[in-house]
mmCIF file as Biopython writes it, N, C-alpha, C and O atoms, coordinates in Angstrom:
data_model
#
loop_
_atom_site.group_PDB
_atom_site.id
_atom_site.type_symbol
_atom_site.label_atom_id
_atom_site.label_alt_id
_atom_site.label_comp_id
_atom_site.label_asym_id
_atom_site.label_entity_id
_atom_site.label_seq_id
_atom_site.pdbx_PDB_ins_code
_atom_site.Cartn_x
_atom_site.Cartn_y
_atom_site.Cartn_z
_atom_site.occupancy
_atom_site.B_iso_or_equiv
_atom_site.auth_seq_id
_atom_site.auth_asym_id
_atom_site.pdbx_PDB_model_num
ATOM 1   N N  . MET A ? 1  ? -74.353 -5.715 45.163  1.0 0.0 1  A 1 
ATOM 2   C CA . MET A ? 1  ? -73.229 -5.459 46.017  1.0 0.0 1  A 1 
ATOM 3   C C  . MET A ? 1  ? -72.108 -4.861 45.168  1.0 0.0 1  A 1 
ATOM 4   O O  . MET A ? 1  ? -71.806 -5.386 44.096  1.0 0.0 1  A 1 
ATOM 5   N N  . THR A ? 2  ? -71.510 -3.813 45.610  1.0 0.0 2  A 1 
ATOM 6   C CA . THR A ? 2  ? -70.443 -3.156 44.850  1.0 0.0 2  A 1 
ATOM 7   C C  . THR A ? 2  ? -69.093 -3.678 45.293  1.0 0.0 2  A 1 
ATOM 8   O O  . THR A ? 2  ? -68.909 -4.083 46.441  1.0 0.0 2  A 1 
ATOM 9   N N  . GLU A ? 3  ? -68.159 -3.661 44.371  1.0 0.0 3  A 1 
ATOM 10  C CA . GLU A ? 3  ? -66.804 -4.105 44.674  1.0 0.0 3  A 1 
ATOM 11  C C  . GLU A ? 3  ? -66.033 -2.997 45.378  1.0 0.0 3  A 1 
ATOM 12  O O  . GLU A ? 3  ? -66.304 -1.818 45.148  1.0 0.0 3  A 1 
ATOM 13  N N  . PRO A ? 4  ? -65.104 -3.342 46.208  1.0 0.0 4  A 1 
ATOM 14  C CA . PRO A ? 4  ? -64.262 -2.308 46.808  1.0 0.0 4  A 1 
ATOM 15  C C  . PRO A ? 4  ? -63.452 -1.589 45.727  1.0 0.0 4  A 1 
ATOM 16  O O  . PRO A ? 4  ? -63.153 -2.172 44.685  1.0 0.0 4  A 1 
ATOM 17  N N  . ALA A ? 5  ? -63.100 -0.335 45.971  1.0 0.0 5  A 1 
ATOM 18  C CA . ALA A ? 5  ? -62.388 0.483  44.987  1.0 0.0 5  A 1 
ATOM 19  C C  . ALA A ? 5  ? -61.065 -0.146 44.568  1.0 0.0 5  A 1 
ATOM 20  O O  . ALA A ? 5  ? -60.636 0.047  43.431  1.0 0.0 5  A 1 
ATOM 21  N N  . ALA A ? 6  ? -60.418 -0.879 45.436  1.0 0.0 6  A 1 
ATOM 22  C CA . ALA A ? 6  ? -59.125 -1.482 45.118  1.0 0.0 6  A 1 
ATOM 23  C C  . ALA A ? 6  ? -59.262 -2.592 44.084  1.0 0.0 6  A 1 
ATOM 24  O O  . ALA A ? 6  ? -58.296 -2.882 43.378  1.0 0.0 6  A 1 
ATOM 25  N N  . ASN A ? 7  ? -60.429 -3.223 43.971  1.0 0.0 7  A 1 
ATOM 26  C CA . ASN A ? 7  ? -60.614 -4.331 43.040  1.0 0.0 7  A 1 
ATOM 27  C C  . ASN A ? 7  ? -61.132 -3.891 41.674  1.0 0.0 7  A 1 
ATOM 28  O O  . ASN A ? 7  ? -61.126 -4.688 40.736  1.0 0.0 7  A 1 
ATOM 29  N N  . ARG A ? 8  ? -61.576 -2.648 41.538  1.0 0.0 8  A 1 
ATOM 30  C CA . ARG A ? 8  ? -62.100 -2.172 40.257  1.0 0.0 8  A 1 
ATOM 31  C C  . ARG A ? 8  ? -60.961 -1.722 39.351  1.0 0.0 8  A 1 
ATOM 32  O O  . ARG A ? 8  ? -59.977 -1.145 39.814  1.0 0.0 8  A 1 
ATOM 33  N N  . ALA A ? 9  ? -61.102 -1.991 38.065  1.0 0.0 9  A 1 
ATOM 34  C CA . ALA A ? 9  ? -60.098 -1.544 37.093  1.0 0.0 9  A 1 
ATOM 35  C C  . ALA A ? 9  ? -60.351 -0.088 36.744  1.0 0.0 9  A 1 
ATOM 36  O O  . ALA A ? 9  ? -61.500 0.343  36.649  1.0 0.0 9  A 1 
ATOM 37  N N  . SER A ? 10 ? -59.300 0.653  36.557  1.0 0.0 10 A 1 
ATOM 38  C CA . SER A ? 10 ? -59.460 2.054  36.180  1.0 0.0 10 A 1 
ATOM 39  C C  . SER A ? 10 ? -59.766 2.145  34.681  1.0 0.0 10 A 1 
ATOM 40  O O  . SER A ? 10 ? -59.580 1.182  33.937  1.0 0.0 10 A 1 
ATOM 41  N N  . TRP A ? 11 ? -60.229 3.301  34.262  1.0 0.0 11 A 1 
ATOM 42  C CA . TRP A ? 11 ? -60.590 3.498  32.858  1.0 0.0 11 A 1 
ATOM 43  C C  . TRP A ? 11 ? -59.370 3.338  31.953  1.0 0.0 11 A 1 
ATOM 44  O O  . TRP A ? 11 ? -59.493 2.794  30.856  1.0 0.0 11 A 1 
ATOM 45  N N  . THR A ? 12 ? -58.216 3.791  32.380  1.0 0.0 12 A 1 
ATOM 46  C CA . THR A ? 12 ? -57.016 3.680  31.540  1.0 0.0 12 A 1 
ATOM 47  C C  . THR A ? 12 ? -56.583 2.229  31.360  1.0 0.0 12 A 1 
ATOM 48  O O  . THR A ? 12 ? -55.946 1.901  30.359  1.0 0.0 12 A 1 
ATOM 49  N N  . GLU A ? 13 ? -56.907 1.377  32.285  1.0 0.0 13 A 1 
ATOM 50  C CA . GLU A ? 13 ? -56.578 -0.042 32.117  1.0 0.0 13 A 1 
ATOM 51  C C  . GLU A ? 13 ? -57.552 -0.719 31.165  1.0 0.0 13 A 1 
ATOM 52  O O  . GLU A ? 13 ? -57.175 -1.632 30.431  1.0 0.0 13 A 1 
ATOM 53  N N  . ILE A ? 14 ? -58.797 -0.276 31.176  1.0 0.0 14 A 1 
ATOM 54  C CA . ILE A ? 14 ? -59.807 -0.880 30.303  1.0 0.0 14 A 1 
ATOM 55  C C  . ILE A ? 14 ? -59.626 -0.419 28.861  1.0 0.0 14 A 1 
ATOM 56  O O  . ILE A ? 14 ? -59.611 -1.241 27.946  1.0 0.0 14 A 1 
ATOM 57  N N  . ALA A ? 15 ? -59.488 0.875  28.655  1.0 0.0 15 A 1 
ATOM 58  C CA . ALA A ? 15 ? -59.340 1.448  27.315  1.0 0.0 15 A 1 
ATOM 59  C C  . ALA A ? 15 ? -58.050 2.257  27.273  1.0 0.0 15 A 1 
ATOM 60  O O  . ALA A ? 15 ? -58.055 3.438  27.622  1.0 0.0 15 A 1 
ATOM 61  N N  . PRO A ? 16 ? -56.951 1.647  26.855  1.0 0.0 16 A 1 
ATOM 62  C CA . PRO A ? 16 ? -55.690 2.393  26.812  1.0 0.0 16 A 1 
ATOM 63  C C  . PRO A ? 16 ? -55.766 3.530  25.785  1.0 0.0 16 A 1 
ATOM 64  O O  . PRO A ? 16 ? -56.602 3.518  24.882  1.0 0.0 16 A 1 
ATOM 65  N N  . ALA A ? 17 ? -54.895 4.482  25.944  1.0 0.0 17 A 1 
ATOM 66  C CA . ALA A ? 17 ? -54.886 5.648  25.055  1.0 0.0 17 A 1 
ATOM 67  C C  . ALA A ? 17 ? -54.638 5.213  23.618  1.0 0.0 17 A 1 
ATOM 68  O O  . ALA A ? 17 ? -53.727 4.433  23.341  1.0 0.0 17 A 1 
ATOM 69  N N  . THR A ? 18 ? -55.445 5.719  22.721  1.0 0.0 18 A 1 
ATOM 70  C CA . THR A ? 18 ? -55.282 5.422  21.304  1.0 0.0 18 A 1 
ATOM 71  C C  . THR A ? 18 ? -54.946 6.703  20.571  1.0 0.0 18 A 1 
ATOM 72  O O  . THR A ? 18 ? -55.342 7.794  20.981  1.0 0.0 18 A 1 
ATOM 73  N N  . GLN A ? 19 ? -54.215 6.557  19.488  1.0 0.0 19 A 1 
ATOM 74  C CA . GLN A ? 19 ? -53.858 7.705  18.678  1.0 0.0 19 A 1 
ATOM 75  C C  . GLN A ? 19 ? -54.702 7.664  17.412  1.0 0.0 19 A 1 
ATOM 76  O O  . GLN A ? 19 ? -54.756 6.643  16.726  1.0 0.0 19 A 1 
ATOM 77  N N  . TRP A ? 20 ? -55.352 8.761  17.108  1.0 0.0 20 A 1 
ATOM 78  C CA . TRP A ? 20 ? -56.194 8.854  15.924  1.0 0.0 20 A 1 
ATOM 79  C C  . TRP A ? 20 ? -55.350 9.276  14.741  1.0 0.0 20 A 1 
ATOM 80  O O  . TRP A ? 20 ? -54.617 10.262 14.806  1.0 0.0 20 A 1 
ATOM 81  N N  . ASN A ? 21 ? -55.457 8.527  13.664  1.0 0.0 21 A 1 
ATOM 82  C CA . ASN A ? 21 ? -54.762 8.870  12.428  1.0 0.0 21 A 1 
ATOM 83  C C  . ASN A ? 21 ? -55.787 9.418  11.447  1.0 0.0 21 A 1 
ATOM 84  O O  . ASN A ? 21 ? -56.488 8.655  10.782  1.0 0.0 21 A 1 
ATOM 85  N N  . ILE A ? 22 ? -55.871 10.726 11.359  1.0 0.0 22 A 1 
ATOM 86  C CA . ILE A ? 22 ? -56.831 11.368 10.468  1.0 0.0 22 A 1 
ATOM 87  C C  . ILE A ? 22 ? -56.109 11.672 9.163   1.0 0.0 22 A 1 
ATOM 88  O O  . ILE A ? 22 ? -55.109 12.389 9.167   1.0 0.0 22 A 1 
ATOM 89  N N  . PRO A ? 23 ? -56.603 11.134 8.040   1.0 0.0 23 A 1 
ATOM 90  C CA . PRO A ? 23 ? -55.917 11.372 6.766   1.0 0.0 23 A 1 
ATOM 91  C C  . PRO A ? 23 ? -56.057 12.827 6.326   1.0 0.0 23 A 1 
ATOM 92  O O  . PRO A ? 23 ? -57.038 13.498 6.646   1.0 0.0 23 A 1 
ATOM 93  N N  . GLU A ? 24 ? -55.064 13.294 5.592   1.0 0.0 24 A 1 
ATOM 94  C CA . GLU A ? 24 ? -55.082 14.666 5.103   1.0 0.0 24 A 1 
ATOM 95  C C  . GLU A ? 24 ? -56.043 14.770 3.916   1.0 0.0 24 A 1 
ATOM 96  O O  . GLU A ? 24 ? -55.957 13.962 2.991   1.0 0.0 24 A 1 
ATOM 97  N N  . PRO A ? 25 ? -56.950 15.741 3.922   1.0 0.0 25 A 1 
ATOM 98  C CA . PRO A ? 25 ? -57.903 15.864 2.808   1.0 0.0 25 A 1 
ATOM 99  C C  . PRO A ? 25 ? -57.232 16.412 1.551   1.0 0.0 25 A 1 
ATOM 100 O O  . PRO A ? 25 ? -56.211 17.097 1.623   1.0 0.0 25 A 1 
ATOM 101 N N  . SER A ? 26 ? -57.809 16.107 0.430   1.0 0.0 26 A 1 
ATOM 102 C CA . SER A ? 26 ? -57.293 16.551 -0.855  1.0 0.0 26 A 1 
ATOM 103 C C  . SER A ? 26 ? -57.708 17.998 -1.121  1.0 0.0 26 A 1 
ATOM 104 O O  . SER A ? 26 ? -58.571 18.546 -0.436  1.0 0.0 26 A 1 
ATOM 105 N N  . ASP A ? 27 ? -57.078 18.605 -2.125  1.0 0.0 27 A 1 
ATOM 106 C CA . ASP A ? 27 ? -57.488 19.937 -2.569  1.0 0.0 27 A 1 
ATOM 107 C C  . ASP A ? 27 ? -58.711 19.870 -3.472  1.0 0.0 27 A 1 
ATOM 108 O O  . ASP A ? 27 ? -59.345 20.891 -3.738  1.0 0.0 27 A 1 
ATOM 109 N N  . TRP A ? 28 ? -59.044 18.676 -3.943  1.0 0.0 28 A 1 
ATOM 110 C CA . TRP A ? 28 ? -60.182 18.501 -4.843  1.0 0.0 28 A 1 
ATOM 111 C C  . TRP A ? 28 ? -61.465 18.258 -4.054  1.0 0.0 28 A 1 
ATOM 112 O O  . TRP A ? 28 ? -61.454 17.559 -3.041  1.0 0.0 28 A 1 
ATOM 113 N N  . GLU A ? 29 ? -62.564 18.834 -4.518  1.0 0.0 29 A 1 
ATOM 114 C CA . GLU A ? 29 ? -63.897 18.598 -3.956  1.0 0.0 29 A 1 
ATOM 115 C C  . GLU A ? 29 ? -64.836 18.200 -5.077  1.0 0.0 29 A 1 
ATOM 116 O O  . GLU A ? 29 ? -64.739 18.710 -6.194  1.0 0.0 29 A 1 
ATOM 117 N N  . CYS A ? 30 ? -65.737 17.293 -4.775  1.0 0.0 30 A 1 
ATOM 118 C CA . CYS A ? 30 ? -66.756 16.886 -5.736  1.0 0.0 30 A 1 
ATOM 119 C C  . CYS A ? 30 ? -68.095 17.416 -5.251  1.0 0.0 30 A 1 
ATOM 120 O O  . CYS A ? 30 ? -68.573 17.033 -4.183  1.0 0.0 30 A 1 
ATOM 121 N N  . GLU A ? 31 ? -68.699 18.298 -6.040  1.0 0.0 31 A 1 
ATOM 122 C CA . GLU A ? 31 ? -70.034 18.812 -5.719  1.0 0.0 31 A 1 
ATOM 123 C C  . GLU A ? 31 ? -71.030 17.800 -6.268  1.0 0.0 31 A 1 
ATOM 124 O O  . GLU A ? 31 ? -71.254 17.727 -7.476  1.0 0.0 31 A 1 
ATOM 125 N N  . LEU A ? 32 ? -71.617 17.031 -5.381  1.0 0.0 32 A 1 
ATOM 126 C CA . LEU A ? 32 ? -72.434 15.890 -5.775  1.0 0.0 32 A 1 
ATOM 127 C C  . LEU A ? 32 ? -73.746 16.317 -6.417  1.0 0.0 32 A 1 
ATOM 128 O O  . LEU A ? 32 ? -74.460 17.177 -5.901  1.0 0.0 32 A 1 
ATOM 129 N N  . TYR A ? 33 ? -74.040 15.708 -7.536  1.0 0.0 33 A 1 
ATOM 130 C CA . TYR A ? 33 ? -75.286 15.865 -8.278  1.0 0.0 33 A 1 
ATOM 131 C C  . TYR A ? 33 ? -75.579 17.310 -8.643  1.0 0.0 33 A 1 
ATOM 132 O O  . TYR A ? 33 ? -76.743 17.702 -8.729  1.0 0.0 33 A 1 
ATOM 133 N N  . GLY A ? 34 ? -74.546 18.100 -8.857  1.0 0.0 34 A 1 
ATOM 134 C CA . GLY A ? 34 ? -74.711 19.454 -9.350  1.0 0.0 34 A 1 
ATOM 135 C C  . GLY A ? 34 ? -75.326 20.437 -8.380  1.0 0.0 34 A 1 
ATOM 136 O O  . GLY A ? 34 ? -75.747 21.517 -8.795  1.0 0.0 34 A 1 
ATOM 137 N N  . THR A ? 35 ? -75.393 20.099 -7.089  1.0 0.0 35 A 1 
ATOM 138 C CA . THR A ? 35 ? -76.020 21.026 -6.141  1.0 0.0 35 A 1 
ATOM 139 C C  . THR A ? 35 ? -75.118 22.207 -5.862  1.0 0.0 35 A 1 
ATOM 140 O O  . THR A ? 35 ? -75.589 23.344 -5.855  1.0 0.0 35 A 1 
ATOM 141 N N  . GLY A ? 36 ? -73.832 21.974 -5.632  1.0 0.0 36 A 1 
ATOM 142 C CA . GLY A ? 36 ? -72.897 23.038 -5.383  1.0 0.0 36 A 1 
ATOM 143 C C  . GLY A ? 36 ? -73.060 23.701 -4.025  1.0 0.0 36 A 1 
ATOM 144 O O  . GLY A ? 36 ? -72.407 24.708 -3.749  1.0 0.0 36 A 1 
ATOM 145 N N  . ARG A ? 37 ? -73.915 23.158 -3.178  1.0 0.0 37 A 1 
ATOM 146 C CA . ARG A ? 37 ? -74.135 23.785 -1.881  1.0 0.0 37 A 1 
ATOM 147 C C  . ARG A ? 37 ? -73.648 22.912 -0.740  1.0 0.0 37 A 1 
ATOM 148 O O  . ARG A ? 37 ? -72.544 23.119 -0.236  1.0 0.0 37 A 1 
ATOM 149 N N  . ASN A ? 38 ? -74.437 21.952 -0.326  1.0 0.0 38 A 1 
ATOM 150 C CA . ASN A ? 38 ? -74.097 21.236 0.896   1.0 0.0 38 A 1 
ATOM 151 C C  . ASN A ? 38 ? -73.769 19.759 0.702   1.0 0.0 38 A 1 
ATOM 152 O O  . ASN A ? 38 ? -73.481 19.080 1.688   1.0 0.0 38 A 1 
ATOM 153 N N  . MET A ? 39 ? -73.799 19.242 -0.491  1.0 0.0 39 A 1 
ATOM 154 C CA . MET A ? 39 ? -73.416 17.853 -0.716  1.0 0.0 39 A 1 
ATOM 155 C C  . MET A ? 39 ? -72.055 17.844 -1.396  1.0 0.0 39 A 1 
ATOM 156 O O  . MET A ? 39 ? -71.958 17.936 -2.620  1.0 0.0 39 A 1 
ATOM 157 N N  . VAL A ? 40 ? -71.000 17.731 -0.583  1.0 0.0 40 A 1 
ATOM 158 C CA . VAL A ? 40 ? -69.637 17.798 -1.100  1.0 0.0 40 A 1 
ATOM 159 C C  . VAL A ? 40 ? -68.875 16.579 -0.607  1.0 0.0 40 A 1 
ATOM 160 O O  . VAL A ? 40 ? -68.956 16.202 0.562   1.0 0.0 40 A 1 
ATOM 161 N N  . PHE A ? 41 ? -68.135 15.974 -1.524  1.0 0.0 41 A 1 
ATOM 162 C CA . PHE A ? 41 ? -67.264 14.856 -1.182  1.0 0.0 41 A 1 
ATOM 163 C C  . PHE A ? 41 ? -65.831 15.306 -1.395  1.0 0.0 41 A 1 
ATOM 164 O O  . PHE A ? 41 ? -65.507 15.863 -2.444  1.0 0.0 41 A 1 
ATOM 165 N N  . ARG A ? 42 ? -64.962 15.070 -0.407  1.0 0.0 42 A 1 
ATOM 166 C CA . ARG A ? 42 ? -63.544 15.418 -0.527  1.0 0.0 42 A 1 
ATOM 167 C C  . ARG A ? 42 ? -62.732 14.161 -0.254  1.0 0.0 42 A 1 
ATOM 168 O O  . ARG A ? 42 ? -62.740 13.657 0.869   1.0 0.0 42 A 1 
ATOM 169 N N  . PRO A ? 43 ? -62.020 13.639 -1.274  1.0 0.0 43 A 1 
ATOM 170 C CA . PRO A ? 43 ? -61.211 12.434 -1.067  1.0 0.0 43 A 1 
ATOM 171 C C  . PRO A ? 43 ? -59.945 12.745 -0.270  1.0 0.0 43 A 1 
ATOM 172 O O  . PRO A ? 43 ? -59.628 13.907 -0.019  1.0 0.0 43 A 1 
ATOM 173 N N  . THR A ? 44 ? -59.242 11.712 0.117   1.0 0.0 44 A 1 
ATOM 174 C CA . THR A ? 44 ? -57.965 11.907 0.816   1.0 0.0 44 A 1 
ATOM 175 C C  . THR A ? 44 ? -56.889 12.271 -0.203  1.0 0.0 44 A 1 
ATOM 176 O O  . THR A ? 44 ? -57.005 11.964 -1.390  1.0 0.0 44 A 1 
ATOM 177 N N  . LYS A ? 45 ? -55.851 12.924 0.281   1.0 0.0 45 A 1 
ATOM 178 C CA . LYS A ? 45 ? -54.761 13.365 -0.594  1.0 0.0 45 A 1 
ATOM 179 C C  . LYS A ? 45 ? -54.105 12.154 -1.245  1.0 0.0 45 A 1 
ATOM 180 O O  . LYS A ? 45 ? -53.757 11.184 -0.572  1.0 0.0 45 A 1 
ATOM 181 N N  . GLY A ? 46 ? -53.942 12.223 -2.561  1.0 0.0 46 A 1 
ATOM 182 C CA . GLY A ? 46 ? -53.349 11.124 -3.325  1.0 0.0 46 A 1 
ATOM 183 C C  . GLY A ? 46 ? -54.377 10.191 -3.936  1.0 0.0 46 A 1 
ATOM 184 O O  . GLY A ? 46 ? -54.018 9.348  -4.757  1.0 0.0 46 A 1 
ATOM 185 N N  . ASN A ? 47 ? -55.655 10.315 -3.561  1.0 0.0 47 A 1 
ATOM 186 C CA . ASN A ? 47 ? -56.714 9.452  -4.103  1.0 0.0 47 A 1 
ATOM 187 C C  . ASN A ? 47 ? -57.689 10.233 -4.973  1.0 0.0 47 A 1 
ATOM 188 O O  . ASN A ? 47 ? -58.856 9.858  -5.088  1.0 0.0 47 A 1 
ATOM 189 N N  . GLU A ? 48 ? -57.223 11.308 -5.582  1.0 0.0 48 A 1 
ATOM 190 C CA . GLU A ? 48 ? -58.081 12.108 -6.447  1.0 0.0 48 A 1 
ATOM 191 C C  . GLU A ? 48 ? -58.264 11.401 -7.790  1.0 0.0 48 A 1 
ATOM 192 O O  . GLU A ? 48 ? -57.347 10.728 -8.262  1.0 0.0 48 A 1 
ATOM 193 N N  . PRO A ? 49 ? -59.430 11.546 -8.406  1.0 0.0 49 A 1 
ATOM 194 C CA . PRO A ? 49 ? -59.634 10.924 -9.714  1.0 0.0 49 A 1 
ATOM 195 C C  . PRO A ? 49 ? -58.906 11.696 -10.815 1.0 0.0 49 A 1 
ATOM 196 O O  . PRO A ? 49 ? -58.621 12.885 -10.671 1.0 0.0 49 A 1 
ATOM 197 N N  . ASN A ? 50 ? -58.611 11.002 -11.913 1.0 0.0 50 A 1 
ATOM 198 C CA . ASN A ? 50 ? -57.939 11.660 -13.027 1.0 0.0 50 A 1 
ATOM 199 C C  . ASN A ? 50 ? -58.954 12.429 -13.874 1.0 0.0 50 A 1 
ATOM 200 O O  . ASN A ? 50 ? -60.151 12.418 -13.588 1.0 0.0 50 A 1 
ATOM 201 N N  . TRP A ? 51 ? -58.458 13.098 -14.921 1.0 0.0 51 A 1 
ATOM 202 C CA . TRP A ? 51 ? -59.306 13.952 -15.750 1.0 0.0 51 A 1 
ATOM 203 C C  . TRP A ? 51 ? -60.467 13.181 -16.371 1.0 0.0 51 A 1 
ATOM 204 O O  . TRP A ? 51 ? -61.605 13.648 -16.351 1.0 0.0 51 A 1 
ATOM 205 N N  . PHE A ? 52 ? -60.181 12.000 -16.924 1.0 0.0 52 A 1 
ATOM 206 C CA . PHE A ? 52 ? -61.228 11.216 -17.574 1.0 0.0 52 A 1 
ATOM 207 C C  . PHE A ? 52 ? -62.338 10.847 -16.589 1.0 0.0 52 A 1 
ATOM 208 O O  . PHE A ? 52 ? -63.517 10.962 -16.922 1.0 0.0 52 A 1 
ATOM 209 N N  . TRP A ? 53 ? -61.982 10.416 -15.408 1.0 0.0 53 A 1 
ATOM 210 C CA . TRP A ? 53 ? -62.966 10.025 -14.401 1.0 0.0 53 A 1 
ATOM 211 C C  . TRP A ? 53 ? -63.830 11.218 -13.988 1.0 0.0 53 A 1 
ATOM 212 O O  . TRP A ? 53 ? -65.046 11.097 -13.848 1.0 0.0 53 A 1 
ATOM 213 N N  . ARG A ? 54 ? -63.186 12.371 -13.797 1.0 0.0 54 A 1 
ATOM 214 C CA . ARG A ? 54 ? -63.933 13.576 -13.421 1.0 0.0 54 A 1 
ATOM 215 C C  . ARG A ? 54 ? -64.920 13.978 -14.515 1.0 0.0 54 A 1 
ATOM 216 O O  . ARG A ? 54 ? -66.057 14.345 -14.220 1.0 0.0 54 A 1 
ATOM 217 N N  . GLN A ? 55 ? -64.487 13.910 -15.783 1.0 0.0 55 A 1 
ATOM 218 C CA . GLN A ? 55 ? -65.376 14.288 -16.885 1.0 0.0 55 A 1 
ATOM 219 C C  . GLN A ? 55 ? -66.544 13.318 -17.043 1.0 0.0 55 A 1 
ATOM 220 O O  . GLN A ? 55 ? -67.666 13.736 -17.329 1.0 0.0 55 A 1 
ATOM 221 N N  . MET A ? 56 ? -66.285 12.029 -16.858 1.0 0.0 56 A 1 
ATOM 222 C CA . MET A ? 56 ? -67.371 11.043 -16.978 1.0 0.0 56 A 1 
ATOM 223 C C  . MET A ? 56 ? -68.379 11.201 -15.843 1.0 0.0 56 A 1 
ATOM 224 O O  . MET A ? 56 ? -69.579 11.035 -16.061 1.0 0.0 56 A 1 
ATOM 225 N N  . GLN A ? 57 ? -67.914 11.517 -14.639 1.0 0.0 57 A 1 
ATOM 226 C CA . GLN A ? 57 ? -68.857 11.759 -13.540 1.0 0.0 57 A 1 
ATOM 227 C C  . GLN A ? 57 ? -69.701 12.994 -13.819 1.0 0.0 57 A 1 
ATOM 228 O O  . GLN A ? 57 ? -70.883 13.029 -13.476 1.0 0.0 57 A 1 
ATOM 229 N N  . TYR A ? 58 ? -69.106 14.001 -14.436 1.0 0.0 58 A 1 
ATOM 230 C CA . TYR A ? 58 ? -69.872 15.203 -14.758 1.0 0.0 58 A 1 
ATOM 231 C C  . TYR A ? 58 ? -70.924 14.900 -15.825 1.0 0.0 58 A 1 
ATOM 232 O O  . TYR A ? 58 ? -72.070 15.333 -15.698 1.0 0.0 58 A 1 
ATOM 233 N N  . LEU A ? 59 ? -70.554 14.167 -16.870 1.0 0.0 59 A 1 
ATOM 234 C CA . LEU A ? 59 ? -71.494 13.861 -17.944 1.0 0.0 59 A 1 
ATOM 235 C C  . LEU A ? 59 ? -72.613 12.932 -17.493 1.0 0.0 59 A 1 
ATOM 236 O O  . LEU A ? 59 ? -73.767 13.119 -17.880 1.0 0.0 59 A 1 
ATOM 237 N N  . ALA A ? 60 ? -72.287 11.940 -16.684 1.0 0.0 60 A 1 
ATOM 238 C CA . ALA A ? 60 ? -73.292 10.950 -16.281 1.0 0.0 60 A 1 
ATOM 239 C C  . ALA A ? 60 ? -74.165 11.411 -15.115 1.0 0.0 60 A 1 
ATOM 240 O O  . ALA A ? 60 ? -75.370 11.163 -15.117 1.0 0.0 60 A 1 
ATOM 241 N N  . PHE A ? 61 ? -73.579 12.076 -14.126 1.0 0.0 61 A 1 
ATOM 242 C CA . PHE A ? 61 ? -74.312 12.382 -12.895 1.0 0.0 61 A 1 
ATOM 243 C C  . PHE A ? 61 ? -74.394 13.867 -12.558 1.0 0.0 61 A 1 
ATOM 244 O O  . PHE A ? 61 ? -75.140 14.252 -11.657 1.0 0.0 61 A 1 
ATOM 245 N N  . GLY A ? 62 ? -73.645 14.701 -13.261 1.0 0.0 62 A 1 
ATOM 246 C CA . GLY A ? 62 ? -73.628 16.119 -12.938 1.0 0.0 62 A 1 
ATOM 247 C C  . GLY A ? 62 ? -72.718 16.452 -11.773 1.0 0.0 62 A 1 
ATOM 248 O O  . GLY A ? 62 ? -72.813 17.539 -11.202 1.0 0.0 62 A 1 
ATOM 249 N N  . ASN A ? 63 ? -71.829 15.522 -11.412 1.0 0.0 63 A 1 
ATOM 250 C CA . ASN A ? 63 ? -70.883 15.767 -10.316 1.0 0.0 63 A 1 
ATOM 251 C C  . ASN A ? 63 ? -69.751 16.650 -10.835 1.0 0.0 63 A 1 
ATOM 252 O O  . ASN A ? 63 ? -69.025 16.263 -11.751 1.0 0.0 63 A 1 
ATOM 253 N N  . ARG A ? 64 ? -69.607 17.809 -10.261 1.0 0.0 64 A 1 
ATOM 254 C CA . ARG A ? 64 ? -68.579 18.746 -10.704 1.0 0.0 64 A 1 
ATOM 255 C C  . ARG A ? 64 ? -67.401 18.704 -9.736  1.0 0.0 64 A 1 
ATOM 256 O O  . ARG A ? 64 ? -67.573 18.870 -8.528  1.0 0.0 64 A 1 
ATOM 257 N N  . TRP A ? 65 ? -66.205 18.480 -10.275 1.0 0.0 65 A 1 
ATOM 258 C CA . TRP A ? 65 ? -64.979 18.459 -9.466  1.0 0.0 65 A 1 
ATOM 259 C C  . TRP A ? 65 ? -64.319 19.821 -9.546  1.0 0.0 65 A 1 
ATOM 260 O O  . TRP A ? 65 ? -64.121 20.359 -10.635 1.0 0.0 65 A 1 
ATOM 261 N N  . VAL A ? 66 ? -63.977 20.380 -8.389  1.0 0.0 66 A 1 
ATOM 262 C CA . VAL A ? 66 ? -63.371 21.701 -8.294  1.0 0.0 66 A 1 
ATOM 263 C C  . VAL A ? 66 ? -62.124 21.597 -7.424  1.0 0.0 66 A 1 
ATOM 264 O O  . VAL A ? 66 ? -62.139 20.968 -6.365  1.0 0.0 66 A 1 
ATOM 265 N N  . LYS A ? 67 ? -61.037 22.229 -7.892  1.0 0.0 67 A 1 
ATOM 266 C CA . LYS A ? 67 ? -59.824 22.244 -7.088  1.0 0.0 67 A 1 
ATOM 267 C C  . LYS A ? 67 ? -59.843 23.518 -6.231  1.0 0.0 67 A 1 
ATOM 268 O O  . LYS A ? 67 ? -59.787 24.633 -6.749  1.0 0.0 67 A 1 
ATOM 269 N N  . ARG A ? 68 ? -59.924 23.326 -4.928  1.0 0.0 68 A 1 
ATOM 270 C CA . ARG A ? 68 ? -59.965 24.434 -3.980  1.0 0.0 68 A 1 
ATOM 271 C C  . ARG A ? 68 ? -58.561 24.766 -3.511  1.0 0.0 68 A 1 
ATOM 272 O O  . ARG A ? 68 ? -57.691 23.896 -3.486  1.0 0.0 68 A 1 
ATOM 273 N N  . ALA A ? 69 ? -58.338 25.996 -3.146  1.0 0.0 69 A 1 
ATOM 274 C CA . ALA A ? 69 ? -57.046 26.397 -2.580  1.0 0.0 69 A 1 
ATOM 275 C C  . ALA A ? 69 ? -56.931 25.830 -1.172  1.0 0.0 69 A 1 
ATOM 276 O O  . ALA A ? 69 ? -57.913 25.826 -0.429  1.0 0.0 69 A 1 
ATOM 277 N N  . PRO A ? 70 ? -55.742 25.346 -0.789  1.0 0.0 70 A 1 
ATOM 278 C CA . PRO A ? 70 ? -55.593 24.755 0.559   1.0 0.0 70 A 1 
ATOM 279 C C  . PRO A ? 70 ? -55.728 25.751 1.679   1.0 0.0 70 A 1 
ATOM 280 O O  . PRO A ? 70 ? -55.624 25.383 2.849   1.0 0.0 70 A 1 
#
């Protein structure tokens, strides 16, 4: 048995409008495992690794960090 339309809650009452907070991406990209093609990691702005971290990732795993133009 279906409820009358007056008794059903509308979609806006069930799921109110939400605002999406999408973080801004960094200018740095990490080409994972030296592929340089389709495996890329881009951190959020302000969470980029420092020089030492980037060099150690390159030596240990072949991950190359590249600064791209915005």
